[in-house]
mmCIF file as Biopython writes it, N, C-alpha, C and O atoms, coordinates in Angstrom:
data_model
#
loop_
_atom_site.group_PDB
_atom_site.id
_atom_site.type_symbol
_atom_site.label_atom_id
_atom_site.label_alt_id
_atom_site.label_comp_id
_atom_site.label_asym_id
_atom_site.label_entity_id
_atom_site.label_seq_id
_atom_site.pdbx_PDB_ins_code
_atom_site.Cartn_x
_atom_site.Cartn_y
_atom_site.Cartn_z
_atom_site.occupancy
_atom_site.B_iso_or_equiv
_atom_site.auth_seq_id
_atom_site.auth_asym_id
_atom_site.pdbx_PDB_model_num
ATOM 1   N N  . MET A ? 1  ? 0.843   -1.197  0.000   1.0 0.0 1  A 1 
ATOM 2   C CA . MET A ? 1  ? 0.000   0.000   0.000   1.0 0.0 1  A 1 
ATOM 3   C C  . MET A ? 1  ? 0.877   1.245   0.000   1.0 0.0 1  A 1 
ATOM 4   O O  . MET A ? 1  ? 1.745   1.416   0.857   1.0 0.0 1  A 1 
ATOM 5   N N  . GLY A ? 2  ? 0.636   2.098   -0.967  1.0 0.0 2  A 1 
ATOM 6   C CA . GLY A ? 2  ? 1.437   3.309   -1.084  1.0 0.0 2  A 1 
ATOM 7   C C  . GLY A ? 2  ? 1.027   4.362   -0.065  1.0 0.0 2  A 1 
ATOM 8   O O  . GLY A ? 2  ? 0.001   4.235   0.604   1.0 0.0 2  A 1 
ATOM 9   N N  . VAL A ? 3  ? 1.833   5.387   0.039   1.0 0.0 3  A 1 
ATOM 10  C CA . VAL A ? 3  ? 1.568   6.456   1.000   1.0 0.0 3  A 1 
ATOM 11  C C  . VAL A ? 3  ? 0.275   7.187   0.670   1.0 0.0 3  A 1 
ATOM 12  O O  . VAL A ? 3  ? -0.515  7.497   1.562   1.0 0.0 3  A 1 
ATOM 13  N N  . TRP A ? 4  ? 0.057   7.463   -0.626  1.0 0.0 4  A 1 
ATOM 14  C CA . TRP A ? 4  ? -1.156  8.202   -1.009  1.0 0.0 4  A 1 
ATOM 15  C C  . TRP A ? 4  ? -2.408  7.376   -0.749  1.0 0.0 4  A 1 
ATOM 16  O O  . TRP A ? 4  ? -3.450  7.919   -0.381  1.0 0.0 4  A 1 
ATOM 17  N N  . GLU A ? 5  ? -2.305  6.054   -0.941  1.0 0.0 5  A 1 
ATOM 18  C CA . GLU A ? 5  ? -3.445  5.188   -0.643  1.0 0.0 5  A 1 
ATOM 19  C C  . GLU A ? 5  ? -3.783  5.250   0.843   1.0 0.0 5  A 1 
ATOM 20  O O  . GLU A ? 5  ? -4.944  5.361   1.236   1.0 0.0 5  A 1 
ATOM 21  N N  . PHE A ? 6  ? -2.720  5.173   1.660   1.0 0.0 6  A 1 
ATOM 22  C CA . PHE A ? 6  ? -2.899  5.234   3.107   1.0 0.0 6  A 1 
ATOM 23  C C  . PHE A ? 6  ? -3.567  6.545   3.506   1.0 0.0 6  A 1 
ATOM 24  O O  . PHE A ? 6  ? -4.464  6.565   4.349   1.0 0.0 6  A 1 
ATOM 25  N N  . ALA A ? 7  ? -3.121  7.640   2.892   1.0 0.0 7  A 1 
ATOM 26  C CA . ALA A ? 7  ? -3.697  8.955   3.184   1.0 0.0 7  A 1 
ATOM 27  C C  . ALA A ? 7  ? -5.175  8.998   2.813   1.0 0.0 7  A 1 
ATOM 28  O O  . ALA A ? 7  ? -5.991  9.555   3.548   1.0 0.0 7  A 1 
ATOM 29  N N  . VAL A ? 8  ? -5.517  8.404   1.660   1.0 0.0 8  A 1 
ATOM 30  C CA . VAL A ? 8  ? -6.916  8.375   1.226   1.0 0.0 8  A 1 
ATOM 31  C C  . VAL A ? 8  ? -7.760  7.589   2.216   1.0 0.0 8  A 1 
ATOM 32  O O  . VAL A ? 8  ? -8.836  8.039   2.609   1.0 0.0 8  A 1 
ATOM 33  N N  . TRP A ? 9  ? -7.279  6.407   2.625   1.0 0.0 9  A 1 
ATOM 34  C CA . TRP A ? 9  ? -8.036  5.579   3.571   1.0 0.0 9  A 1 
ATOM 35  C C  . TRP A ? 9  ? -8.191  6.271   4.919   1.0 0.0 9  A 1 
ATOM 36  O O  . TRP A ? 9  ? -9.262  6.226   5.524   1.0 0.0 9  A 1 
ATOM 37  N N  . VAL A ? 10 ? -7.112  6.918   5.395   1.0 0.0 10 A 1 
ATOM 38  C CA . VAL A ? 10 ? -7.188  7.626   6.676   1.0 0.0 10 A 1 
ATOM 39  C C  . VAL A ? 10 ? -8.212  8.752   6.602   1.0 0.0 10 A 1 
ATOM 40  O O  . VAL A ? 10 ? -9.010  8.934   7.522   1.0 0.0 10 A 1 
ATOM 41  N N  . ALA A ? 11 ? -8.185  9.513   5.495   1.0 0.0 11 A 1 
ATOM 42  C CA . ALA A ? 11 ? -9.128  10.622  5.335   1.0 0.0 11 A 1 
ATOM 43  C C  . ALA A ? 11 ? -10.558 10.103  5.268   1.0 0.0 11 A 1 
ATOM 44  O O  . ALA A ? 11 ? -11.470 10.684  5.857   1.0 0.0 11 A 1 
ATOM 45  N N  . LEU A ? 12 ? -10.743 9.001   4.541   1.0 0.0 12 A 1 
ATOM 46  C CA . LEU A ? 12 ? -12.076 8.418   4.386   1.0 0.0 12 A 1 
ATOM 47  C C  . LEU A ? 12 ? -12.625 7.942   5.727   1.0 0.0 12 A 1 
ATOM 48  O O  . LEU A ? 12 ? -13.758 8.255   6.093   1.0 0.0 12 A 1 
ATOM 49  N N  . TRP A ? 13 ? -11.807 7.180   6.457   1.0 0.0 13 A 1 
ATOM 50  C CA . TRP A ? 13 ? -12.247 6.667   7.758   1.0 0.0 13 A 1 
ATOM 51  C C  . TRP A ? 13 ? -12.466 7.792   8.756   1.0 0.0 13 A 1 
ATOM 52  O O  . TRP A ? 13 ? -13.395 7.744   9.561   1.0 0.0 13 A 1 
ATOM 53  N N  . ALA A ? 14 ? -11.598 8.816   8.700   1.0 0.0 14 A 1 
ATOM 54  C CA . ALA A ? 14 ? -11.761 9.951   9.607   1.0 0.0 14 A 1 
ATOM 55  C C  . ALA A ? 14 ? -13.079 10.666  9.329   1.0 0.0 14 A 1 
ATOM 56  O O  . ALA A ? 14 ? -13.783 11.065  10.257  1.0 0.0 14 A 1 
ATOM 57  N N  . ALA A ? 15 ? -13.412 10.827  8.044   1.0 0.0 15 A 1 
ATOM 58  C CA . ALA A ? 15 ? -14.664 11.497  7.678   1.0 0.0 15 A 1 
ATOM 59  C C  . ALA A ? 15 ? -15.865 10.692  8.154   1.0 0.0 15 A 1 
ATOM 60  O O  . ALA A ? 15 ? -16.844 11.257  8.643   1.0 0.0 15 A 1 
ATOM 61  N N  . ILE A ? 16 ? -15.790 9.371   8.010   1.0 0.0 16 A 1 
ATOM 62  C CA . ILE A ? 16 ? -16.901 8.517   8.427   1.0 0.0 16 A 1 
ATOM 63  C C  . ILE A ? 16 ? -17.019 8.492   9.954   1.0 0.0 16 A 1 
ATOM 64  O O  . ILE A ? 16 ? -18.114 8.628   10.501  1.0 0.0 16 A 1 
ATOM 65  N N  . LEU A ? 17 ? -15.888 8.319   10.632  1.0 0.0 17 A 1 
ATOM 66  C CA . LEU A ? 17 ? -15.909 8.221   12.092  1.0 0.0 17 A 1 
ATOM 67  C C  . LEU A ? 17 ? -16.289 9.545   12.749  1.0 0.0 17 A 1 
ATOM 68  O O  . LEU A ? 17 ? -16.834 9.556   13.853  1.0 0.0 17 A 1 
ATOM 69  N N  . ALA A ? 18 ? -16.004 10.662  12.074  1.0 0.0 18 A 1 
ATOM 70  C CA . ALA A ? 18 ? -16.275 11.973  12.662  1.0 0.0 18 A 1 
ATOM 71  C C  . ALA A ? 18 ? -17.758 12.326  12.625  1.0 0.0 18 A 1 
ATOM 72  O O  . ALA A ? 18 ? -18.191 13.266  13.291  1.0 0.0 18 A 1 
ATOM 73  N N  . LYS A ? 19 ? -18.546 11.565  11.838  1.0 0.0 19 A 1 
ATOM 74  C CA . LYS A ? 19 ? -19.977 11.844  11.778  1.0 0.0 19 A 1 
ATOM 75  C C  . LYS A ? 19 ? -20.599 11.618  13.150  1.0 0.0 19 A 1 
ATOM 76  O O  . LYS A ? 19 ? -20.446 10.536  13.717  1.0 0.0 19 A 1 
ATOM 77  N N  . PRO A ? 20 ? -21.298 12.614  13.701  1.0 0.0 20 A 1 
ATOM 78  C CA . PRO A ? 20 ? -21.944 12.426  14.999  1.0 0.0 20 A 1 
ATOM 79  C C  . PRO A ? 20 ? -23.004 11.333  14.922  1.0 0.0 20 A 1 
ATOM 80  O O  . PRO A ? 20 ? -23.823 11.314  14.002  1.0 0.0 20 A 1 
ATOM 81  N N  . GLY A ? 21 ? -22.983 10.430  15.887  1.0 0.0 21 A 1 
ATOM 82  C CA . GLY A ? 21 ? -23.962 9.356   15.910  1.0 0.0 21 A 1 
ATOM 83  C C  . GLY A ? 21 ? -23.563 8.188   15.033  1.0 0.0 21 A 1 
ATOM 84  O O  . GLY A ? 21 ? -24.332 7.242   14.866  1.0 0.0 21 A 1 
ATOM 85  N N  . SER A ? 22 ? -22.356 8.247   14.467  1.0 0.0 22 A 1 
ATOM 86  C CA . SER A ? 22 ? -21.894 7.152   13.615  1.0 0.0 22 A 1 
ATOM 87  C C  . SER A ? 22 ? -21.505 5.971   14.494  1.0 0.0 22 A 1 
ATOM 88  O O  . SER A ? 22 ? -20.576 6.071   15.295  1.0 0.0 22 A 1 
ATOM 89  N N  . ILE A ? 23 ? -22.207 4.863   14.348  1.0 0.0 23 A 1 
ATOM 90  C CA . ILE A ? 23 ? -21.962 3.703   15.198  1.0 0.0 23 A 1 
ATOM 91  C C  . ILE A ? 23 ? -21.131 2.663   14.463  1.0 0.0 23 A 1 
ATOM 92  O O  . ILE A ? 23 ? -20.137 2.166   14.992  1.0 0.0 23 A 1 
ATOM 93  N N  . ASP A ? 24 ? -21.544 2.335   13.236  1.0 0.0 24 A 1 
ATOM 94  C CA . ASP A ? 24 ? -20.869 1.294   12.475  1.0 0.0 24 A 1 
ATOM 95  C C  . ASP A ? 24 ? -20.177 1.897   11.262  1.0 0.0 24 A 1 
ATOM 96  O O  . ASP A ? 24 ? -20.827 2.145   10.247  1.0 0.0 24 A 1 
ATOM 97  N N  . PRO A ? 25 ? -18.854 2.141   11.344  1.0 0.0 25 A 1 
ATOM 98  C CA . PRO A ? 25 ? -18.150 2.785   10.233  1.0 0.0 25 A 1 
ATOM 99  C C  . PRO A ? 25 ? -18.055 1.904   8.984   1.0 0.0 25 A 1 
ATOM 100 O O  . PRO A ? 25 ? -17.740 2.399   7.902   1.0 0.0 25 A 1 
ATOM 101 N N  . ILE A ? 26 ? -18.329 0.590   9.128   1.0 0.0 26 A 1 
ATOM 102 C CA . ILE A ? 26 ? -18.276 -0.285  7.963   1.0 0.0 26 A 1 
ATOM 103 C C  . ILE A ? 26 ? -19.450 0.006   7.035   1.0 0.0 26 A 1 
ATOM 104 O O  . ILE A ? 26 ? -19.323 -0.076  5.814   1.0 0.0 26 A 1 
ATOM 105 N N  . LEU A ? 27 ? -20.591 0.346   7.627   1.0 0.0 27 A 1 
ATOM 106 C CA . LEU A ? 27 ? -21.799 0.585   6.845   1.0 0.0 27 A 1 
ATOM 107 C C  . LEU A ? 27 ? -22.326 1.979   7.197   1.0 0.0 27 A 1 
ATOM 108 O O  . LEU A ? 27 ? -23.203 2.116   8.050   1.0 0.0 27 A 1 
ATOM 109 N N  . PRO A ? 28 ? -21.787 3.019   6.534   1.0 0.0 28 A 1 
ATOM 110 C CA . PRO A ? 28 ? -22.092 4.399   6.950   1.0 0.0 28 A 1 
ATOM 111 C C  . PRO A ? 28 ? -23.491 4.853   6.531   1.0 0.0 28 A 1 
ATOM 112 O O  . PRO A ? 28 ? -23.637 5.751   5.702   1.0 0.0 28 A 1 
ATOM 113 N N  . VAL A ? 29 ? -24.516 4.225   7.110   1.0 0.0 29 A 1 
ATOM 114 C CA . VAL A ? 29 ? -25.895 4.571   6.772   1.0 0.0 29 A 1 
ATOM 115 C C  . VAL A ? 29 ? -26.312 5.906   7.384   1.0 0.0 29 A 1 
ATOM 116 O O  . VAL A ? 29 ? -27.363 6.444   7.037   1.0 0.0 29 A 1 
ATOM 117 N N  . ILE A ? 30 ? -25.491 6.449   8.299   1.0 0.0 30 A 1 
ATOM 118 C CA . ILE A ? 30 ? -25.813 7.724   8.935   1.0 0.0 30 A 1 
ATOM 119 C C  . ILE A ? 30 ? -25.577 8.878   7.960   1.0 0.0 30 A 1 
ATOM 120 O O  . ILE A ? 30 ? -26.150 9.956   8.122   1.0 0.0 30 A 1 
ATOM 121 N N  . LEU A ? 31 ? -24.729 8.651   6.944   1.0 0.0 31 A 1 
ATOM 122 C CA . LEU A ? 31 ? -24.423 9.696   5.977   1.0 0.0 31 A 1 
ATOM 123 C C  . LEU A ? 31 ? -25.667 10.070  5.187   1.0 0.0 31 A 1 
ATOM 124 O O  . LEU A ? 31 ? -26.547 9.243   4.949   1.0 0.0 31 A 1 
ATOM 125 N N  . SER A ? 32 ? -25.719 11.342  4.784   1.0 0.0 32 A 1 
ATOM 126 C CA . SER A ? 32 ? -26.794 11.748  3.883   1.0 0.0 32 A 1 
ATOM 127 C C  . SER A ? 32 ? -26.523 11.127  2.514   1.0 0.0 32 A 1 
ATOM 128 O O  . SER A ? 32 ? -25.414 10.660  2.253   1.0 0.0 32 A 1 
ATOM 129 N N  . SER A ? 33 ? -27.517 11.120  1.653   1.0 0.0 33 A 1 
ATOM 130 C CA . SER A ? 33 ? -27.349 10.481  0.350   1.0 0.0 33 A 1 
ATOM 131 C C  . SER A ? 33 ? -26.216 11.133  -0.450  1.0 0.0 33 A 1 
ATOM 132 O O  . SER A ? 33 ? -25.478 10.447  -1.157  1.0 0.0 33 A 1 
ATOM 133 N N  . GLY A ? 34 ? -26.082 12.457  -0.337  1.0 0.0 34 A 1 
ATOM 134 C CA . GLY A ? 34 ? -25.009 13.153  -1.052  1.0 0.0 34 A 1 
ATOM 135 C C  . GLY A ? 34 ? -23.634 12.736  -0.557  1.0 0.0 34 A 1 
ATOM 136 O O  . GLY A ? 34 ? -22.741 12.456  -1.357  1.0 0.0 34 A 1 
ATOM 137 N N  . GLU A ? 35 ? -23.460 12.694  0.760   1.0 0.0 35 A 1 
ATOM 138 C CA . GLU A ? 35 ? -22.179 12.280  1.328   1.0 0.0 35 A 1 
ATOM 139 C C  . GLU A ? 35 ? -21.887 10.832  0.983   1.0 0.0 35 A 1 
ATOM 140 O O  . GLU A ? 35 ? -20.757 10.479  0.645   1.0 0.0 35 A 1 
ATOM 141 N N  . PHE A ? 36 ? -22.921 9.988   1.069   1.0 0.0 36 A 1 
ATOM 142 C CA . PHE A ? 36 ? -22.768 8.574   0.750   1.0 0.0 36 A 1 
ATOM 143 C C  . PHE A ? 36 ? -22.292 8.411   -0.687  1.0 0.0 36 A 1 
ATOM 144 O O  . PHE A ? 36 ? -21.395 7.616   -0.966  1.0 0.0 36 A 1 
ATOM 145 N N  . LEU A ? 37 ? -22.899 9.168   -1.597  1.0 0.0 37 A 1 
ATOM 146 C CA . LEU A ? 37 ? -22.538 9.114   -3.012  1.0 0.0 37 A 1 
ATOM 147 C C  . LEU A ? 37 ? -21.089 9.539   -3.214  1.0 0.0 37 A 1 
ATOM 148 O O  . LEU A ? 37 ? -20.349 8.899   -3.961  1.0 0.0 37 A 1 
ATOM 149 N N  . ILE A ? 38 ? -20.681 10.623  -2.546  1.0 0.0 38 A 1 
ATOM 150 C CA . ILE A ? 38 ? -19.315 11.120  -2.683  1.0 0.0 38 A 1 
ATOM 151 C C  . ILE A ? 38 ? -18.314 10.084  -2.185  1.0 0.0 38 A 1 
ATOM 152 O O  . ILE A ? 38 ? -17.299 9.834   -2.836  1.0 0.0 38 A 1 
ATOM 153 N N  . VAL A ? 39 ? -18.600 9.477   -1.026  1.0 0.0 39 A 1 
ATOM 154 C CA . VAL A ? 39 ? -17.702 8.466   -0.460  1.0 0.0 39 A 1 
ATOM 155 C C  . VAL A ? 39 ? -17.538 7.290   -1.412  1.0 0.0 39 A 1 
ATOM 156 O O  . VAL A ? 39 ? -16.415 6.873   -1.697  1.0 0.0 39 A 1 
ATOM 157 N N  . TRP A ? 40 ? -18.661 6.747   -1.910  1.0 0.0 40 A 1 
ATOM 158 C CA . TRP A ? 40 ? -18.571 5.573   -2.777  1.0 0.0 40 A 1 
ATOM 159 C C  . TRP A ? 40 ? -18.033 5.912   -4.151  1.0 0.0 40 A 1 
ATOM 160 O O  . TRP A ? 40 ? -17.399 5.072   -4.790  1.0 0.0 40 A 1 
ATOM 161 N N  . PHE A ? 41 ? -18.275 7.139   -4.623  1.0 0.0 41 A 1 
ATOM 162 C CA . PHE A ? 41 ? -17.698 7.584   -5.892  1.0 0.0 41 A 1 
ATOM 163 C C  . PHE A ? 41 ? -16.180 7.627   -5.766  1.0 0.0 41 A 1 
ATOM 164 O O  . PHE A ? 41 ? -15.459 7.219   -6.677  1.0 0.0 41 A 1 
ATOM 165 N N  . GLY A ? 42 ? -15.696 8.132   -4.615  1.0 0.0 42 A 1 
ATOM 166 C CA . GLY A ? 42 ? -14.258 8.166   -4.365  1.0 0.0 42 A 1 
ATOM 167 C C  . GLY A ? 42 ? -13.662 6.772   -4.310  1.0 0.0 42 A 1 
ATOM 168 O O  . GLY A ? 42 ? -12.587 6.534   -4.862  1.0 0.0 42 A 1 
ATOM 169 N N  . ILE A ? 43 ? -14.353 5.840   -3.646  1.0 0.0 43 A 1 
ATOM 170 C CA . ILE A ? 43 ? -13.876 4.458   -3.581  1.0 0.0 43 A 1 
ATOM 171 C C  . ILE A ? 43 ? -13.851 3.843   -4.975  1.0 0.0 43 A 1 
ATOM 172 O O  . ILE A ? 43 ? -12.930 3.099   -5.313  1.0 0.0 43 A 1 
ATOM 173 N N  . GLY A ? 44 ? -14.866 4.153   -5.785  1.0 0.0 44 A 1 
ATOM 174 C CA . GLY A ? 44 ? -14.922 3.635   -7.153  1.0 0.0 44 A 1 
ATOM 175 C C  . GLY A ? 44 ? -13.750 4.124   -7.991  1.0 0.0 44 A 1 
ATOM 176 O O  . GLY A ? 44 ? -13.137 3.344   -8.720  1.0 0.0 44 A 1 
ATOM 177 N N  . ILE A ? 45 ? -13.437 5.409   -7.892  1.0 0.0 45 A 1 
ATOM 178 C CA . ILE A ? 45 ? -12.301 5.964   -8.634  1.0 0.0 45 A 1 
ATOM 179 C C  . ILE A ? 45 ? -11.011 5.304   -8.170  1.0 0.0 45 A 1 
ATOM 180 O O  . ILE A ? 45 ? -10.169 4.932   -8.987  1.0 0.0 45 A 1 
ATOM 181 N N  . TRP A ? 46 ? -10.859 5.160   -6.856  1.0 0.0 46 A 1 
ATOM 182 C CA . TRP A ? 46 ? -9.659  4.534   -6.301  1.0 0.0 46 A 1 
ATOM 183 C C  . TRP A ? 46 ? -9.508  3.105   -6.808  1.0 0.0 46 A 1 
ATOM 184 O O  . TRP A ? 46 ? -8.418  2.693   -7.205  1.0 0.0 46 A 1 
ATOM 185 N N  . ALA A ? 47 ? -10.618 2.341   -6.793  1.0 0.0 47 A 1 
ATOM 186 C CA . ALA A ? 47 ? -10.581 0.953   -7.254  1.0 0.0 47 A 1 
ATOM 187 C C  . ALA A ? 47 ? -10.232 0.890   -8.735  1.0 0.0 47 A 1 
ATOM 188 O O  . ALA A ? 47 ? -9.457  0.029   -9.154  1.0 0.0 47 A 1 
ATOM 189 N N  . PHE A ? 48 ? -10.800 1.797   -9.535  1.0 0.0 48 A 1 
ATOM 190 C CA . PHE A ? 48 ? -10.493 1.825   -10.963 1.0 0.0 48 A 1 
ATOM 191 C C  . PHE A ? 48 ? -9.013  2.120   -11.196 1.0 0.0 48 A 1 
ATOM 192 O O  . PHE A ? 48 ? -8.362  1.460   -12.006 1.0 0.0 48 A 1 
ATOM 193 N N  . LEU A ? 49 ? -8.487  3.115   -10.482 1.0 0.0 49 A 1 
ATOM 194 C CA . LEU A ? 49 ? -7.077  3.459   -10.644 1.0 0.0 49 A 1 
ATOM 195 C C  . LEU A ? 49 ? -6.177  2.308   -10.207 1.0 0.0 49 A 1 
ATOM 196 O O  . LEU A ? 49 ? -5.161  2.035   -10.846 1.0 0.0 49 A 1 
ATOM 197 N N  . MET A ? 50 ? -6.546  1.632   -9.119  1.0 0.0 50 A 1 
ATOM 198 C CA . MET A ? 50 ? -5.764  0.487   -8.661  1.0 0.0 50 A 1 
ATOM 199 C C  . MET A ? 50 ? -5.780  -0.617  -9.708  1.0 0.0 50 A 1 
ATOM 200 O O  . MET A ? 50 ? -4.755  -1.247  -9.968  1.0 0.0 50 A 1 
ATOM 201 N N  . PHE A ? 51 ? -6.945  -0.852  -10.310 1.0 0.0 51 A 1 
ATOM 202 C CA . PHE A ? 51 ? -7.076  -1.893  -11.329 1.0 0.0 51 A 1 
ATOM 203 C C  . PHE A ? 51 ? -6.304  -1.515  -12.588 1.0 0.0 51 A 1 
ATOM 204 O O  . PHE A ? 51 ? -5.643  -2.355  -13.199 1.0 0.0 51 A 1 
ATOM 205 N N  . ARG A ? 52 ? -6.395  -0.234  -12.971 1.0 0.0 52 A 1 
ATOM 206 C CA . ARG A ? 52 ? -5.804  0.221   -14.230 1.0 0.0 52 A 1 
ATOM 207 C C  . ARG A ? 52 ? -4.292  0.375   -14.128 1.0 0.0 52 A 1 
ATOM 208 O O  . ARG A ? 52 ? -3.569  -0.008  -15.048 1.0 0.0 52 A 1 
ATOM 209 N N  . TYR A ? 53 ? -3.810  0.927   -13.028 1.0 0.0 53 A 1 
ATOM 210 C CA . TYR A ? 53 ? -2.393  1.282   -12.928 1.0 0.0 53 A 1 
ATOM 211 C C  . TYR A ? 53 ? -1.637  0.480   -11.882 1.0 0.0 53 A 1 
ATOM 212 O O  . TYR A ? 53 ? -0.541  0.864   -11.474 1.0 0.0 53 A 1 
ATOM 213 N N  . TYR A ? 54 ? -2.219  -0.637  -11.443 1.0 0.0 54 A 1 
ATOM 214 C CA . TYR A ? 54 ? -1.512  -1.450  -10.449 1.0 0.0 54 A 1 
ATOM 215 C C  . TYR A ? 54 ? -0.209  -1.964  -11.050 1.0 0.0 54 A 1 
ATOM 216 O O  . TYR A ? 54 ? -0.212  -2.446  -12.182 1.0 0.0 54 A 1 
ATOM 217 N N  . PRO A ? 55 ? 0.920   -1.873  -10.314 1.0 0.0 55 A 1 
ATOM 218 C CA . PRO A ? 55 ? 2.204   -2.329  -10.863 1.0 0.0 55 A 1 
ATOM 219 C C  . PRO A ? 55 ? 2.157   -3.808  -11.220 1.0 0.0 55 A 1 
ATOM 220 O O  . PRO A ? 55 ? 1.742   -4.650  -10.423 1.0 0.0 55 A 1 
ATOM 221 N N  . LYS A ? 56 ? 2.593   -4.098  -12.438 1.0 0.0 56 A 1 
ATOM 222 C CA . LYS A ? 56 ? 2.561   -5.480  -12.909 1.0 0.0 56 A 1 
ATOM 223 C C  . LYS A ? 56 ? 3.640   -6.305  -12.212 1.0 0.0 56 A 1 
ATOM 224 O O  . LYS A ? 56 ? 4.782   -5.865  -12.077 1.0 0.0 56 A 1 
ATOM 225 N N  . LYS A ? 57 ? 3.268   -7.498  -11.775 1.0 0.0 57 A 1 
ATOM 226 C CA . LYS A ? 57 ? 4.264   -8.394  -11.172 1.0 0.0 57 A 1 
ATOM 227 C C  . LYS A ? 57 ? 5.013   -9.109  -12.298 1.0 0.0 57 A 1 
ATOM 228 O O  . LYS A ? 57 ? 4.399   -9.534  -13.277 1.0 0.0 57 A 1 
ATOM 229 N N  . PRO A ? 58 ? 6.322   -9.243  -12.166 1.0 0.0 58 A 1 
ATOM 230 C CA . PRO A ? 58 ? 7.098   -9.897  -13.233 1.0 0.0 58 A 1 
ATOM 231 C C  . PRO A ? 58 ? 6.771   -11.381 -13.356 1.0 0.0 58 A 1 
ATOM 232 O O  . PRO A ? 58 ? 7.337   -12.070 -14.205 1.0 0.0 58 A 1 
#
């Protein structure tokens, strides 16, 4: 895991955990639909970039 990936995950978890009343950070149902969309859109972009540009193993 690269440094930028770690930073993204830390920021994501911090945003989810910082939500008042957030009990289960695995399933952030406390988020509004807009926030939920932004979070999952970010995860989707990250997953696409990981799939597209993941370093090839020799």
